[in-house]
C-alpha positions, 0 to 999 in steps of 0.5 A: 290046812291039812295035818299029817299024823306022825307016830310020837315013836317015829316022831321022837326017833328022828335024829334032829333037835326038837325044834328043827324037826317039823321044818325039816320033815316039810322040806324033806317032803319037799324035795321028795315030791318035787324029785318025782315031779308030784310038786311044781318048783312053786308049790314045793317051794311052799311046802318047804317054806323057803324063798325061791333062792333057798329052795333052788339052792337046797336042790343044787346042793342035793344035785336035784335037777329043775323041771322045767316046764310052762307052769315053772315059766309062769312061776318064774315070770310071776316072781320076777314081777 
């Protein structure tokens, strides 16, 4: 596992309840990396710690189009099994 260090001052300044910060940061990072085509849907979903359906819904709420290539097709076929 890799850790990312965030200065306490920055972490404490987040406008979120303490118990939501880590989860929310992982989701925001996952969405951002997916949007920039740096992570596939499956890897971004895993980073966000969300189900296939939950991550798809999150992208839809933010009007982020789904990237769909061979890797995503393989992930979808694996998910369908």
